[in-house]
Rosetta silent file (secondary structure, phi, psi, omega in degrees, C-alpha in Angstrom):
SEQUENCE: XXXXXXXXXXXXXXXXXXXXXXXXXXXXXXXXXXXXXXXXXXXXXXXXXXXXXXXXXXXXXXXXXXXXXXXXXXXXXXXXXXXXXXXXXXXXXXXXXXXXXXXXXXXXXXXXXXXXXXXXXXXXXXXXXXXXXXXXXXXXXXXXXXXXXXXXXXXXXXXXXXXXXXXXXXXXXXXXXXXXXXXXXXXXXXXXXXXXXXXXXXXXXXXXXXXXXXXXXXXXXXXXXXXXXXXXXXXXXXXXXXXXXXXXXXXXXXXXXXXXXXXXXXXXXXXXXXXXXXXXXXXXXXXXXXXXXXXXXXXXXXXXXXXXXXXXXX
SCORE:     score description
SCORE:     0.000 S_00000001
   1 L     0.000  139.731  179.300  -24.710   15.032   41.559 S_00000001
   2 L   -88.332  149.574  175.067  -23.883   15.867   37.983 S_00000001
   3 L  -138.600   98.900 -173.106  -24.233   13.401   35.118 S_00000001
   4 L   -98.067   13.115 -178.936  -22.657   14.770   31.942 S_00000001
   5 L   -66.323  -24.694  179.054  -22.821   11.593   29.875 S_00000001
   6 L   -95.362   10.248 -179.314  -25.768   13.037   27.957 S_00000001
   7 L   -59.162  138.987 -179.573  -24.023   16.359   27.345 S_00000001
   8 L  -119.311  158.404  177.110  -24.428   17.617   23.777 S_00000001
   9 H   -64.717  -34.440  178.011  -22.438   19.963   21.583 S_00000001
  10 H   -60.221  -40.763  178.777  -25.599   22.050   21.109 S_00000001
  11 H   -63.612  -43.187 -179.816  -25.762   22.659   24.856 S_00000001
  12 H   -66.832  -38.232  177.763  -22.126   23.731   24.960 S_00000001
  13 H   -64.139  -41.096  179.288  -22.593   26.007   21.957 S_00000001
  14 H   -62.950  -44.466  178.978  -25.617   27.612   23.652 S_00000001
  15 H   -63.500  -47.644 -177.094  -23.656   28.204   26.872 S_00000001
  16 H   -62.067  -45.602 -178.137  -20.612   29.581   25.088 S_00000001
  17 H   -66.895  -40.592 -178.972  -22.595   31.965   22.868 S_00000001
  18 H   -67.655  -42.498  178.964  -24.779   33.252   25.727 S_00000001
  19 H   -65.778  -36.624 -178.009  -21.799   33.825   28.034 S_00000001
  20 H   -74.141  -40.144 -173.490  -19.876   35.581   25.264 S_00000001
  21 H   -96.840  -16.572  173.931  -22.728   37.793   23.988 S_00000001
  22 L    87.459   -7.180  179.987  -24.531   38.353   27.305 S_00000001
  23 L  -147.471  152.882  178.864  -28.069   37.539   26.138 S_00000001
  24 H   -68.919  -37.102 -179.655  -30.116   34.615   24.942 S_00000001
  25 H   -62.890  -45.581  179.713  -31.483   36.636   22.030 S_00000001
  26 H   -65.441  -38.723  178.492  -27.997   37.502   20.757 S_00000001
  27 H   -63.936  -41.878  179.714  -26.861   33.896   21.213 S_00000001
  28 H   -62.343  -41.781  179.446  -29.865   32.625   19.248 S_00000001
  29 H   -64.148  -42.117 -178.846  -29.124   35.026   16.407 S_00000001
  30 H   -65.873  -34.251 -177.503  -25.455   33.993   16.297 S_00000001
  31 H   -95.358    0.961  177.329  -26.335   30.293   16.226 S_00000001
  32 L    61.636   41.980  174.763  -29.246   30.741   13.764 S_00000001
  33 L  -132.460 -179.705  179.289  -31.842   29.262   16.130 S_00000001
  34 L   -89.009  154.731  175.749  -34.739   30.670   18.154 S_00000001
  35 H   -55.810  -41.445  177.728  -34.339   32.089   21.701 S_00000001
  36 H   -59.704  -33.563  178.962  -36.583   29.325   23.144 S_00000001
  37 H   -64.636  -39.445  176.857  -34.238   26.732   21.632 S_00000001
  38 H   -64.752  -44.523 -179.393  -31.292   28.335   23.466 S_00000001
  39 H   -59.796  -41.279 -179.971  -33.270   28.430   26.729 S_00000001
  40 H   -63.346  -44.380 -179.026  -34.125   24.723   26.431 S_00000001
  41 H   -63.830  -39.740  179.695  -30.474   23.763   25.863 S_00000001
  42 H   -67.502  -38.746  177.991  -29.336   25.831   28.855 S_00000001
  43 H   -64.934  -43.065  177.914  -31.988   24.283   31.129 S_00000001
  44 H   -62.286  -40.481 -179.801  -30.971   20.776   30.063 S_00000001
  45 H   -65.410  -43.913  178.909  -27.322   21.615   30.674 S_00000001
  46 H   -61.553  -39.582  179.388  -28.022   23.015   34.156 S_00000001
  47 H   -64.438  -43.756 -178.845  -30.005   19.902   35.026 S_00000001
  48 H   -70.500  -32.690 -178.701  -27.225   17.584   33.891 S_00000001
  49 H   -80.916  -14.828  178.984  -24.533   19.669   35.620 S_00000001
  50 L    81.334   24.206  178.785  -26.490   19.737   38.879 S_00000001
  51 L   174.685  169.786 -179.366  -26.668   23.536   39.169 S_00000001
  52 L   -67.687  141.655 -179.993  -27.060   26.817   37.343 S_00000001
  53 L  -106.538  -14.145  177.969  -24.484   27.501   34.650 S_00000001
  54 E  -133.651  152.414  174.197  -25.402   31.169   34.053 S_00000001
  55 E  -140.297  150.238 -179.202  -26.402   34.075   36.263 S_00000001
  56 E   -79.327  144.910  173.054  -27.740   37.532   35.491 S_00000001
  57 E  -139.227 -179.771 -179.786  -25.618   40.601   36.043 S_00000001
  58 L   -61.857  -29.695 -178.404  -25.865   44.252   35.102 S_00000001
  59 L   -93.569    3.597 -178.519  -24.151   43.488   31.812 S_00000001
  60 E   117.920 -159.549 -178.950  -26.258   40.441   31.007 S_00000001
  61 E   -75.253  138.285  174.288  -25.690   36.720   31.521 S_00000001
  62 E  -131.842  153.205  179.639  -22.348   35.578   32.957 S_00000001
  63 E   -72.307  141.259  170.477  -21.131   32.045   33.724 S_00000001
  64 L   -74.759  177.631  176.601  -21.328   30.773   37.274 S_00000001
  65 H   -59.089  -39.856  177.578  -18.345   28.957   38.768 S_00000001
  66 H   -65.257  -43.928  179.885  -19.930   25.739   37.501 S_00000001
  67 H   -64.266  -35.908  179.546  -20.538   27.281   34.091 S_00000001
  68 H   -64.204  -38.704  177.621  -16.947   28.540   33.892 S_00000001
  69 H   -63.543  -42.725 -179.764  -15.639   25.003   34.427 S_00000001
  70 H   -66.601  -39.064  178.871  -17.903   23.705   31.687 S_00000001
  71 H   -62.962  -39.308  178.393  -16.855   26.536   29.352 S_00000001
  72 H   -61.584  -43.882  177.447  -13.180   25.691   29.862 S_00000001
  73 H   -65.787  -37.107  179.836  -13.887   22.077   28.934 S_00000001
  74 H   -63.870  -38.829  178.138  -16.011   23.250   25.996 S_00000001
  75 H   -64.610  -39.391  176.550  -13.114   25.322   24.657 S_00000001
  76 H   -63.637  -41.074  178.829  -10.847   22.284   24.874 S_00000001
  77 H   -64.889  -36.732  176.891  -13.468   20.238   23.037 S_00000001
  78 H   -59.956  -42.183  178.188  -13.686   22.912   20.335 S_00000001
  79 H   -63.380  -42.122  178.127   -9.959   22.561   19.794 S_00000001
  80 H   -62.888  -42.396 -179.932  -10.257   18.780   19.612 S_00000001
  81 H   -66.365  -36.608  176.909  -13.126   19.038   17.140 S_00000001
  82 H   -63.239  -43.340  179.303  -11.157   21.482   14.988 S_00000001
  83 H   -67.366  -37.451  176.444   -8.225   19.076   14.884 S_00000001
  84 H   -62.511  -42.219  178.465  -10.593   16.196   14.149 S_00000001
  85 H   -61.149  -41.294  178.308  -12.086   18.204   11.296 S_00000001
  86 H   -62.071  -42.174 -179.081   -8.596   18.847    9.920 S_00000001
  87 H   -67.291  -40.001  178.945   -7.770   15.127   10.065 S_00000001
  88 H   -64.469  -43.386  177.686  -11.051   14.162    8.398 S_00000001
  89 H   -62.285  -38.022  178.471  -10.481   16.698    5.631 S_00000001
  90 H   -66.273  -37.389  176.704   -6.956   15.360    5.203 S_00000001
  91 H   -62.739  -45.923  179.577   -8.332   11.829    4.948 S_00000001
  92 H   -63.273  -33.279 -179.659  -10.792   12.894    2.277 S_00000001
  93 H   -83.313   -8.517 -178.883   -7.998   14.676    0.427 S_00000001
  94 L    79.621   13.221 -179.414   -5.733   11.638    0.740 S_00000001
  95 L   -77.489  -24.486  176.061   -3.105   13.602    2.672 S_00000001
  96 L  -134.644  165.111  177.777   -3.197   11.085    5.526 S_00000001
  97 E   146.362 -177.332  179.219   -4.298    7.500    5.854 S_00000001
  98 E  -122.663  131.174  177.516   -3.195    3.880    5.835 S_00000001
  99 E  -118.600  126.767  178.542   -2.427    1.895    2.694 S_00000001
 100 E  -102.186  112.418 -174.038   -2.112   -1.900    2.817 S_00000001
 101 E  -116.887  120.938  175.914    0.161   -3.028   -0.023 S_00000001
 102 E  -102.474  133.667 -176.749    0.849   -6.684   -0.844 S_00000001
 103 E  -134.833  132.209  176.282    3.860   -7.510   -3.034 S_00000001
 104 E   -66.411  156.875 -167.928    5.083  -10.891   -4.293 S_00000001
 105 H   -56.782  -36.318  179.645    8.569  -11.810   -3.115 S_00000001
 106 H   -63.099  -25.670 -179.389   10.355  -10.921   -6.362 S_00000001
 107 H   -72.245   -7.860 -178.638    8.995   -7.402   -5.966 S_00000001
 108 H   -67.273  -13.519 -179.916   11.092   -6.811   -2.852 S_00000001
 109 H   -82.488   -9.080  177.424   13.923   -5.694   -5.134 S_00000001
 110 L  -139.718  -24.945 -176.083   12.010   -2.597   -6.244 S_00000001
 111 H   -58.717  -41.642  178.027    8.785   -2.164   -4.222 S_00000001
 112 H   -59.096  -30.187  178.185   10.519   -0.500   -1.233 S_00000001
 113 H   -67.314  -40.098  177.212   11.877    2.092   -3.669 S_00000001
 114 H   -63.644  -46.451 -178.076    8.342    2.885   -4.854 S_00000001
 115 H   -61.982  -42.911 -179.338    7.086    3.115   -1.271 S_00000001
 116 H   -62.314  -44.037  178.392    9.970    5.382   -0.225 S_00000001
 117 H   -64.051  -39.537  179.601    9.338    7.760   -3.128 S_00000001
 118 H   -65.432  -42.865 -176.920    5.623    7.784   -2.409 S_00000001
 119 H   -72.041  -25.342  171.933    6.083    8.530    1.277 S_00000001
 120 H   -66.591  -36.625  179.498    8.410   11.414    0.482 S_00000001
 121 H   -79.838  -27.355 -177.213    5.607   12.856   -1.655 S_00000001
 122 L  -133.590   72.535 -174.136    2.852   11.932    0.846 S_00000001
 123 L   -63.730  -18.386 -179.284    4.413   11.928    4.341 S_00000001
 124 L   -84.251   -7.401 -178.575    1.020   11.679    6.048 S_00000001
 125 E   -99.954  124.308  177.390    0.153    8.319    4.486 S_00000001
 126 E   -91.410  126.793  178.450    1.441    5.200    6.235 S_00000001
 127 E  -104.851  118.322  173.937    2.146    2.288    3.897 S_00000001
 128 E   -92.176  103.332 -175.533    1.941   -1.181    5.421 S_00000001
 129 E   -94.508  120.810  178.038    4.113   -3.197    3.034 S_00000001
 130 E  -117.160  121.297  178.852    3.654   -6.979    3.118 S_00000001
 131 E  -112.005  129.284 -179.378    5.981   -9.121    0.997 S_00000001
 132 E  -154.606  176.040  177.324    5.216  -12.810    0.534 S_00000001
 133 L   -72.228  172.158 -174.037    5.176  -15.605   -1.983 S_00000001
 134 H   -56.641  -43.342 -178.799    2.503  -15.672   -4.645 S_00000001
 135 H   -61.466  -41.122 -179.382    0.196  -17.932   -2.628 S_00000001
 136 H   -67.042  -41.332 -179.342    0.351  -15.697    0.438 S_00000001
 137 H   -69.554  -39.131  177.540   -0.351  -12.520   -1.522 S_00000001
 138 H   -63.650  -40.127  178.404   -3.228  -14.146   -3.420 S_00000001
 139 H   -62.274  -42.620  177.889   -4.733  -15.345   -0.135 S_00000001
 140 H   -64.489  -37.173  177.661   -4.525  -11.820    1.258 S_00000001
 141 H   -64.349  -44.540 -179.182   -6.123  -10.421   -1.893 S_00000001
 142 H   -66.658  -33.636 -178.956   -9.020  -12.874   -1.670 S_00000001
 143 L   -87.846    6.252  178.571   -9.494  -12.121    2.024 S_00000001
 144 L    61.901   34.465  177.927   -9.462   -8.357    1.326 S_00000001
 145 L   -83.767  -12.375 -177.084   -6.373   -7.826    3.463 S_00000001
 146 L  -122.880  143.935  171.215   -4.779   -5.530    0.866 S_00000001
 147 L   -79.421  -41.666 -179.842   -5.881   -2.306   -0.781 S_00000001
 148 E  -138.020  153.127  175.106   -3.441   -2.830   -3.650 S_00000001
 149 E  -133.497  150.083  173.393   -1.147   -5.635   -4.779 S_00000001
 150 E  -119.249  123.351  179.381    1.876   -5.768   -7.063 S_00000001
 151 E  -156.855  169.292 -176.051    2.477   -9.021   -8.921 S_00000001
 152 L   -95.214  -21.212 -177.644    3.466  -10.369  -12.298 S_00000001
 153 L  -139.824   91.537 -178.383    0.554  -12.672  -13.094 S_00000001
 154 L   -60.764  146.732  179.399   -2.838  -11.568  -11.749 S_00000001
 155 L   -70.616  157.537 -179.913   -5.275  -14.377  -10.892 S_00000001
 156 L   -97.513  -12.896 -173.742   -8.214  -15.130  -13.159 S_00000001
 157 L   -96.685    7.300  178.266  -10.666  -16.181  -10.444 S_00000001
 158 L  -125.198  129.593  177.400  -10.934  -12.784   -8.718 S_00000001
 159 L   -65.608  120.814 -171.308  -12.605   -9.743  -10.345 S_00000001
 160 E  -128.781  155.883  163.228   -9.746   -7.267  -10.695 S_00000001
 161 E  -112.103  124.511 -175.723   -8.773   -3.859  -11.945 S_00000001
 162 E  -126.193  150.096  176.096   -5.209   -4.036  -13.236 S_00000001
 163 E  -140.713  133.436  179.504   -2.715   -1.545  -14.585 S_00000001
 164 E   -65.357  135.260 -178.788    0.675   -2.289  -16.110 S_00000001
 165 E  -105.187  -28.137 -179.629    3.511   -1.094  -13.916 S_00000001
 166 E   161.505  170.707  179.512    6.506   -1.989  -16.075 S_00000001
 167 E   -68.463  144.937  177.585    8.463   -4.709  -17.838 S_00000001
 168 E  -127.648   86.239 -177.933    9.419   -7.806  -15.873 S_00000001
 169 E   -79.582  143.027  173.832   12.280   -9.555  -17.688 S_00000001
 170 E  -118.523  134.682 -176.391   13.415  -13.066  -16.791 S_00000001
 171 E  -121.676  158.982  176.583   16.891  -14.241  -17.718 S_00000001
 172 E   -95.586  109.134 -174.362   18.694  -17.574  -17.819 S_00000001
 173 E  -100.018  151.241  179.521   21.546  -17.223  -15.329 S_00000001
 174 E  -150.109  164.545  174.863   24.739  -19.256  -15.017 S_00000001
 175 E   -69.681  155.464 -176.111   28.116  -18.906  -13.275 S_00000001
 176 L   -58.914  -27.918 -177.795   30.672  -16.798  -15.195 S_00000001
 177 L   -94.076   14.669  179.479   32.813  -19.849  -16.030 S_00000001
 178 L   -64.415  146.333 -176.273   29.927  -21.849  -17.502 S_00000001
 179 L   -62.018  -23.939 -179.268   30.741  -23.523  -20.816 S_00000001
 180 L   -96.205   -2.648 -179.453   27.924  -21.649  -22.572 S_00000001
 181 L   -62.428  132.528  179.325   28.821  -18.217  -21.166 S_00000001
 182 L    88.528  -12.317  178.387   29.485  -15.742  -23.948 S_00000001
 183 L   -74.090  153.191  178.778   27.872  -17.892  -26.623 S_00000001
 184 L  -107.540  143.368  172.706   25.216  -16.334  -28.878 S_00000001
 185 L    51.074   57.214 -177.890   21.802  -17.790  -29.749 S_00000001
 186 E   -69.013  126.832 -179.202   22.178  -20.962  -27.709 S_00000001
 187 L   -73.059  152.303  179.667   19.910  -23.712  -29.045 S_00000001
 188 H   -60.292  -34.456 -178.290   17.484  -25.470  -26.707 S_00000001
 189 H   -60.177  -30.375 -178.859   19.152  -28.805  -27.440 S_00000001
 190 H   -75.244   -9.175 -179.832   22.347  -27.529  -25.814 S_00000001
 191 H   -99.568   -5.556 -172.063   20.462  -26.969  -22.557 S_00000001
 192 L   -67.292  -24.339 -179.526   19.009  -30.454  -22.241 S_00000001
 193 L   -90.838   -1.608 -176.465   21.913  -31.789  -20.185 S_00000001
 194 L   -81.286  152.702  170.549   21.828  -28.903  -17.728 S_00000001
 195 E   -92.586  125.426 -179.481   20.471  -29.012  -14.185 S_00000001
 196 E  -102.676  132.866  178.207   17.842  -26.311  -13.679 S_00000001
 197 E  -100.157  131.933 -170.163   17.249  -24.784  -10.262 S_00000001
 198 E  -134.363  154.197  172.179   13.660  -23.691   -9.661 S_00000001
 199 L   -70.507  173.340 -177.312   11.402  -21.946   -7.167 S_00000001
 200 L   -67.274  158.411  175.631    8.671  -23.848   -5.345 S_00000001
 201 L   -57.045  137.959  178.204    5.529  -25.097   -7.066 S_00000001
 202 L    97.763  -18.445  178.661    2.937  -22.355   -7.437 S_00000001
 203 L   -75.498  151.834 -179.930    5.353  -19.442   -7.741 S_00000001
 204 H   -62.701  -38.592  179.433    5.107  -17.284  -10.839 S_00000001
 205 H   -64.875  -38.812  179.044    8.787  -17.838  -11.666 S_00000001
 206 H   -63.486  -43.060  179.752    8.329  -21.617  -11.445 S_00000001
 207 H   -62.361  -40.916  179.528    5.387  -21.496  -13.852 S_00000001
 208 H   -65.588  -43.683  179.094    7.397  -19.429  -16.323 S_00000001
 209 H   -64.362  -39.347 -178.935   10.374  -21.774  -16.096 S_00000001
 210 H   -60.438  -41.013  178.011    8.153  -24.830  -16.567 S_00000001
 211 H   -66.889  -37.424  177.773    6.843  -23.466  -19.849 S_00000001
 212 H   -65.942  -42.378 -178.249   10.388  -22.698  -20.991 S_00000001
 213 H   -69.413  -27.293  175.267   11.586  -26.189  -20.041 S_00000001
 214 H   -59.889  -35.290  178.734    8.719  -27.781  -21.969 S_00000001
 215 H   -79.866  -34.903 -179.175   10.311  -26.337  -25.090 S_00000001
 216 H   -68.747  -46.409 -172.310   13.860  -27.147  -24.029 S_00000001
 217 H   -77.016  -33.227 -174.969   13.267  -30.765  -23.091 S_00000001
 218 L    62.562 -121.667  179.853   10.954  -31.875  -25.859 S_00000001
 219 L   -83.942  -12.804 -175.441   10.461  -35.594  -25.248 S_00000001
 220 L   -99.468  132.589  177.067   13.281  -35.756  -22.713 S_00000001
 221 L   -69.747  140.416  178.283   12.726  -34.752  -19.075 S_00000001
 222 L   -95.343  139.418 -179.522   14.998  -31.970  -17.854 S_00000001
 223 E   -70.251  125.182 -174.084   16.701  -32.364  -14.489 S_00000001
 224 E  -128.455  132.397  178.560   15.021  -29.977  -12.056 S_00000001
 225 E  -121.520  124.310 -179.443   15.978  -29.167   -8.462 S_00000001
 226 E   -79.647  138.811  174.238   13.567  -27.235   -6.217 S_00000001
 227 L  -138.993  147.985 -167.858   14.872  -24.400   -4.058 S_00000001
 228 L   -77.001  -31.382 -173.193   12.871  -22.192   -1.748 S_00000001
 229 L  -136.599  161.903  175.809   14.017  -18.658   -2.483 S_00000001
 230 H   -62.657  -37.505 -179.568   15.589  -16.513   -5.169 S_00000001
 231 H   -63.911  -41.322  177.755   18.582  -15.887   -2.910 S_00000001
 232 H   -63.487  -41.979  179.270   19.196  -19.616   -2.515 S_00000001
 233 H   -61.518  -45.593 -179.573   18.956  -20.088   -6.270 S_00000001
 234 H   -60.604  -45.437  179.972   21.477  -17.314   -6.940 S_00000001
 235 H   -63.757  -39.233 -179.960   23.957  -18.722   -4.451 S_00000001
 236 H   -67.269  -39.676  177.602   23.534  -22.228   -5.865 S_00000001
 237 H   -64.749  -43.857  178.812   24.083  -21.009   -9.436 S_00000001
 238 H   -61.695  -30.738  179.087   27.211  -19.112   -8.378 S_00000001
 239 L   -80.607   -6.130  177.723   28.447  -22.309   -6.735 S_00000001
 240 L    88.406   18.316 -178.578   28.000  -24.211  -10.010 S_00000001
 241 L   -81.781  -11.532  179.902   25.080  -26.410   -8.947 S_00000001
 242 L   163.828 -171.582  176.706   23.009  -25.541  -12.013 S_00000001
 243 E  -121.525  169.993 -174.540   21.414  -22.776  -14.055 S_00000001
 244 E  -157.199  147.732  165.627   18.067  -21.040  -13.599 S_00000001
 245 E   -87.883  124.871 -174.774   15.400  -18.853  -15.142 S_00000001
 246 E  -147.810  154.570  176.912   15.001  -15.986  -12.706 S_00000001
 247 E   -60.236  130.880  178.793   13.661  -12.452  -12.596 S_00000001
 248 H   -61.842  -25.822 -179.545   16.314  -10.048  -13.843 S_00000001
 249 H   -68.976  -25.779 -177.797   15.339   -7.704  -11.022 S_00000001
 250 H   -80.765  -18.638 -174.143   16.488  -10.245   -8.437 S_00000001
 251 L  -125.223   18.533 -178.431   19.984  -10.640   -9.872 S_00000001
 252 H   -57.790  -43.572 -177.817   20.763   -7.185  -11.275 S_00000001
 253 H   -65.840  -43.656 -178.268   23.547   -6.592   -8.743 S_00000001
 254 H   -66.997  -36.163  176.751   25.189   -9.992   -9.293 S_00000001
 255 H   -67.285  -42.163 -179.925   25.094   -9.569  -13.083 S_00000001
 256 H   -65.365  -33.436 -178.730   26.586   -6.080  -12.825 S_00000001
 257 L   -86.285   -4.230  179.664   29.353   -7.354  -10.544 S_00000001
 258 L    79.615   12.523  177.664   30.148  -10.318  -12.809 S_00000001
 259 L   -78.480  -23.664  175.968   29.173  -12.918  -10.214 S_00000001
 260 E  -134.173  159.657  172.814   26.541  -14.255  -12.620 S_00000001
 261 E  -128.109  153.073  174.821   26.038  -14.120  -16.384 S_00000001
 262 E   -98.399  118.229  179.535   22.861  -14.161  -18.463 S_00000001
 263 E   -73.818  139.777 -179.851   23.014  -16.880  -21.121 S_00000001
 264 L   -89.593   67.602  179.580   21.862  -15.851  -24.600 S_00000001
 265 E   -88.317  152.569  178.927   19.528  -18.804  -25.123 S_00000001
 266 L   -60.469  137.425 -179.343   16.784  -18.766  -27.712 S_00000001
 267 L    85.339    3.460  176.937   13.554  -17.414  -26.301 S_00000001
 268 L  -122.644  153.766   -3.900   15.313  -15.368  -23.617 S_00000001
 269 L   -68.910  153.274  175.513   14.991  -12.963  -22.033 S_00000001
 270 E   -96.017  113.882 -174.492   11.349  -13.709  -21.347 S_00000001
 271 E  -104.686  115.489  174.049    9.687  -10.357  -20.764 S_00000001
 272 E  -107.717 -163.413 -179.585    6.448  -10.262  -18.846 S_00000001
 273 E  -125.897  145.767  164.981    4.712   -7.381  -17.076 S_00000001
 274 E   -88.640  142.356  178.371    4.405   -6.156  -13.541 S_00000001
 275 E  -126.143  146.947  166.332    0.868   -5.142  -12.582 S_00000001
 276 E  -108.056  124.541 -169.835   -0.610   -3.081   -9.794 S_00000001
 277 E  -130.970  159.768  168.652   -4.027   -4.522   -9.042 S_00000001
 278 E  -151.674  160.859 -179.905   -6.993   -4.241   -6.729 S_00000001
 279 E   -64.610  137.874  179.579  -10.300   -6.013   -6.385 S_00000001
 280 L   -67.895  -24.521 -179.740  -12.980   -4.669   -8.720 S_00000001
 281 L   -95.601   15.131  179.354  -15.509   -4.873   -5.880 S_00000001
 282 L  -115.881  120.873  178.648  -13.302   -2.861   -3.506 S_00000001
 283 L   -79.395  121.066 -177.272  -13.615    0.929   -3.466 S_00000001
 284 L   -70.458  139.449  171.049  -10.148    2.413   -3.213 S_00000001
 285 L   -69.118  164.532  178.313   -9.421    4.942   -0.494 S_00000001
 286 H   -63.551  -35.943  177.881   -8.054    8.288   -1.604 S_00000001
 287 H   -60.770  -43.427  178.810   -4.667    7.239   -0.190 S_00000001
 288 H   -65.961  -37.546  177.252   -4.697    4.118   -2.384 S_00000001
 289 H   -63.398  -39.767  177.931   -5.693    6.192   -5.405 S_00000001
 290 H   -63.179  -41.539  179.943   -2.749    8.501   -4.763 S_00000001
 291 H   -64.897  -43.627  179.611   -0.379    5.526   -4.589 S_00000001
 292 H   -59.756  -43.364  179.337   -1.779    4.062   -7.795 S_00000001
 293 H   -66.607  -39.772  179.197   -1.333    7.397   -9.575 S_00000001
 294 H   -63.303  -46.248 -179.496    2.192    7.802   -8.202 S_00000001
 295 H   -63.051  -40.656 -179.828    3.226    4.325   -9.343 S_00000001
 296 H   -66.751  -35.972 -178.324    1.719    4.887  -12.799 S_00000001
 297 H   -72.290  -16.344 -178.476    3.462    8.248  -13.171 S_00000001
 298 L  -119.004   33.163  179.786    6.834    6.640  -12.469 S_00000001
 299 L   -54.608  139.790  174.913    6.529    3.523  -14.623 S_00000001
 300 L    62.745   11.626  176.993    9.820    1.780  -15.401 S_00000001
 301 L  -105.906   -6.970 -176.606   11.764    4.170  -13.167 S_00000001
 302 L   -94.074  -14.134 -167.996   11.706    2.029  -10.024 S_00000001
 303 L   -88.265  156.972  176.084   13.388   -1.054  -11.418 S_00000001
 304 L   -55.205  142.611 -177.279   17.074   -2.047  -11.337 S_00000001
 305 L   -76.700  160.954  174.103   18.997   -0.571  -14.257 S_00000001
 306 L   104.638    2.904 -178.191   20.477   -2.535  -17.120 S_00000001
 307 L  -126.994   19.148  177.484   17.402   -4.280  -18.514 S_00000001
 308 L   -73.981  157.007  174.715   15.823   -1.594  -20.676 S_00000001
 309 L    73.545   13.835  179.078   15.059   -2.197  -24.314 S_00000001
 310 L   -71.771  141.855  176.374   14.523   -5.934  -23.987 S_00000001
 311 L   -82.260  143.256  179.194   12.438   -7.502  -26.701 S_00000001
 312 L   -73.751  125.752  179.990    9.333   -9.348  -25.622 S_00000001
 313 L   -95.530  164.405  179.062    9.805  -13.098  -26.075 S_00000001
 314 L    62.515    0.000    0.000    7.197  -15.729  -26.796 S_00000001
């Protein structure tokens, strides 16, 4: 009975070279080993196969029926190994691979555009795009679930490498028929009677709005209503339930269509930065390095139009 579980590539190489060249000496020369080394590999192979794999003929060594079967399998394995080598080289070159990208929810308005452009340039790299709220993306970053993350306010408690990706403007939105629509340089005092609609506690947009409202309210508390998503906030503002500080990227379409207006209040727009980050203690794959380079080379070209040239506030 044959037992080929211990079969080695060296044995197959020895068989293939000897059958092709007709002699052990020629096979040894081709494989850069000694003739005794070839003989040992052939004996081990015959023992594992349960019979002779070569036989002598007038022209030299030829494969037996058993040896011919093994040679056919060896040729198939050579093809598999060649393809494996190609894939490994492609991995090292960054031509193929898997990239795990975490993006905070506001980034869903532009991140798919970055990913689509990247995959057109690097079709062999699969990007696993995960979009979640700030807490979810931070948890994934801490647990090393992501190779790269895109967010507006990187955490301070994780060692990071960060690179600016582009401006992230926030605007004060209102319905088109709001009493302050069209006014210039609206004073904070004029906003104190307004109802502000806000994202959940812990979101980057909520933190930004809270700092803005601290200046608006002064000693007086400002009426604040929590809402779970940017989409809910936009719909509520359009319905006249209040006004909101929100990422300009989330409402670019509604502003362009006239469904919402950006109020010209003092201190707005508030322009922050988008960052692409990764853990400082995490070695980036070549695929991740390619994505980072692609994103950096296309800074400020992925975002919704209409918000260029904004002055940085605060």
